[in-house]
Structure formats: structure tokens, C-alpha cells
N, C-alpha and C positions, 0 to 999 in steps of 0.2 A: 925314369918311371913315373907315372904319372895314372890319377884316379879320372876315370871322365863318365860320368852317368853310371858307375858300376859297371867298368870295367876297367884295368890296372894294366895300362902302355908302357912298354918296355921299351927302350930304344937309345943306343951311341950314338945312332947321328944327330948332324947341331940342327935345333931350332925351328923352323923357316916357317915359309905362308907353304902351304899347300903338298907337304910333306905324306906322305905314305908311304914310306917305307919300316912301321911302324909291325910291332907283336902283339897284340891282345892278351890276355888274361882272366878270366870272369873270376873280380871279385864276389862274395857269399855279400849279399845286404847285411845284414847284422855284422860283419867287419867293418862298415861303410863309417862310422861315426868313431872307432877308433882307429884309423887309416888317418882320420883328417887331426887326432888330437897326434898321431906321430909326429906329422907331417906340420903341426903347431911347434910343438914339441924342439924336431930336427931347427927350424925357423932361426928359434932361438939364441943359437950360440951367432951367431950372420950379424955384427955391430956396426952396419952398416943399414939402415931405414927400409933404404931403396931397396935395395938390391933383397934385403928379408921377404920384403911385400911381390917383386920377382919372381922367385923363389915357391916363398908360400903362395899362391896364384896360378903358376905353373902345373906344381904339384900337385894340385886338388884338380887341375884338369880344367885350367881357366885357356881361352883360344888366344893364340899366341900374337893373332892381329887385335886383337881389343886390348892383350896388354901392350900391346906395340902404341895404340893410339892412346891409351889412358894414358902412360905413363909419356911419351914422347919420347920412345929408343925405339929406335929399327932393329928391327927382326933377329938381324946379323950380332950388332953389339948385346940385344937380350942372351943371343943364344950365349957368347964369352960371360954374362954378369953373372945367367944358370950355373954355368960350369963353372968358375970360379965360386959362387957359391955352395953345391956339389961336393968339391973337394975341402971346404972348410967346414963343411957338415960331415965331415968322412975322417977328419981329421980330429974332433973338437968335439960330436954327440956321441955320449957316453950310450946313454938307458938301452944300446941297440939289445941286446934279451932282455930287458924286463919287456918291453912293449911284442917283443918276438911270440913271446911265451901268455905274453896277454892274449894276441892272433892266434895260438896256437891253442887254445882253451873256446876259445870263439868256434875256431872253426871245429873244436868237437860235439861245441854241444850245435852248431848247426847241421851238423851230421847225422848226430843223435832226433833231433827232432828232424828231418828231410824221413829218418826209418820208420820214425811212432809214426809219422804222415803215408806211409806205402803198408804199413802193415794195417792200417787203422783202415786203407781200400779198400783191400784186402779179403778183411772183417768184415767186409759192408758189401761183398759182394760187387767193388766196383762204384758204387751208387754215390754217388758221391754226399748227397741230400742226408744219407747214417755215418755221414763220416763221426766222430766220435774223437780230437785227440786229447790227453788226460797226459797237462802239461805236469814235470817233474821240475823240482828243484834240481838244481843242477852245483855243485859245489868241488869238483877236481881241483884236488890240492896240485901246488906244485908242482914235488917233483913227479907224480903219474902224468900230468899234463907234459911235459920235458918228453918223459919213456915215454908215454904213446904217441909221443910226434917223433919215435925216428925211422932214418930208413929202416929198411929190413938188409941193407946192403954195410952196416954198421954191427950186423950181429953173428957177422962169422958165418952166413949160413952164400951154401956154395950155387955156382953162380948156375948150376942148373933149377933147382930149384927159386932161384928169383928168377929165372927166366919165365919160367911156369906160372909163379903167382905172378906178375907183370901182367898178367896175357888174360886176368881176370882183374884188374884195377886193385891188384894187395902190392901197396908201389909201402905204410909204413908198420909201424906193430899195431900201429890201432887198426886197418885194417887188418889186418891179419885177427889178432880176436876177434874185430865183430863179425866175421867169419867164420871163427873157432866156436862165440859162444849163441849164433843160430844155426847152424848146420853140425855144431858137435866138430871135435879134430877128426875125427877116423874120416869124414869128410871130406881132406884133402886128400884123403887115395883117388877118387872119384874125377879125379881135375888130370886132366891131361900134360903128361911130362911128370907130375906127382905119383911114384911108382913106393911100394913098403917100406923103400929102403929109406928112399929121398921124407920123407915125411916121417920115419925112427928117427933120422940123425937130426930134423928140424923141433923133432921134440927132447932129443934129448937137449941141443942148445936149449930152447927156450926152459929146461927146468933148472939145467944148470949154473944161468942166471937170473934162476927165480921168480922171473914171471910166471910160468904157471905151477903151480902143488902136484897137481897132473892135470887128467884128463878133461875133468870135465870143471877143474879152481883154480881162478884165477884171483884176486887182490883189486885189477883193474877192470873187470867184469861188469861189479856193480854201478860204474858209469858210464858201461857203454850199452847204448836203448837200441833194440833188438825184435 
């Protein structure tokens, strides 16, 4: 896993010059500084200074060829040392859950500002010169961050409902609650594949788990901008 100019790269392949089989996932810019801090924290468990430097440099997007020239180590040996460092990090680095929670919080913040921007553009009639975004303070409690980041598949929702929601990029509890807050709960019935029975079962699950008080009330709504 590496960061490269706003892009996260994931690969199980050896590091090598000219490698082309990487997959890419966009990382919001708001998360980049946190990601680098995470890598720095991870690298601190590596006792060998040279391996620690290699791990950090490559993990934040350093070019393999450049690192090879700087350290006078071949790309093949860099790959070996990087894998060795990765195994040590996985065994000894503890605060993964804490950093994940912080990333989740920043992701929610990013999505909130995206929603503000989108709706400000709508209000301004797509005239960007007239767009005014009101920045609101966001202090999402840790327990709510964890709950908002919960995959819907973890809430005992049936597969048919999950499949219908995923077609509209509703995959986490945050996505679902954002939709409900903006459109109203009953608007779920208008989504293809979401019949009255499915929506009723979904409401029952959300209410039993204490997520919704009723169709219009949720303790998490104040933390979602729409």
C-alpha cells in the first residue's frame, strides 16, 4: 500500500522498476496528512534505521528507482526489505483501530463538505460565482464515527435490500442516513428493488438497533450535512 500524489496504491506484487499491475483508489486530500502520520507511526516500530527509511519512503509514494539510487540497494533487495518491514509492522504496530477511526472521521467531514458544495451550487442555479459555503464546526463523537462507518452488511439487512441500496452507492450506515435525512425515509420505496415490505423491514432493523427513533428522527442526523 503506497500513497502517490493523492492516490492510494495497493499491490501484492514485488516492488520492481516498471511495475504496472497496481490498482488505484483515490484518497481525499483531506486524509493525506493523516495517512503520512500513520506511516510515520508505523515506521517507528522498525528498529533498523535503514529499513525504517525504506519503508517510510516507499509507503508515501517514493519512486523505487530513486530510492534504489539513494540507498545504493537494488530494487529486488528493496522489495525484500520492504516486505520484511511490513511483516514487522503488522506484528508490532498497535493503534490501527485508533488511526482508522480518525480516517473515518475525516472521511465523514469530507463527505459533509461535498454535500454542502453540491447543494450550494443547486441553490445558486449552477452559477459558481454566487456559491457561498457556510463552514460548520464538526466534532463527531468517536462512538458515532464507528457507527456511521458501519457497513450495512453488518446490520442483518437481507441481501436483496443490500443489493438494491448498493446500486445507488448506499453501502455504509452513513450513506443510508444521509439519503434518509435529505429525501425522507419513505423515499426509499421509490428506489428500484426496494418494495414496501423491504423498506418496512429496514425500518424495523434500524429502530430495534436504536439508530432511528422514528422515520424523521435520528441522533446521528446532526453530524451529517445535506
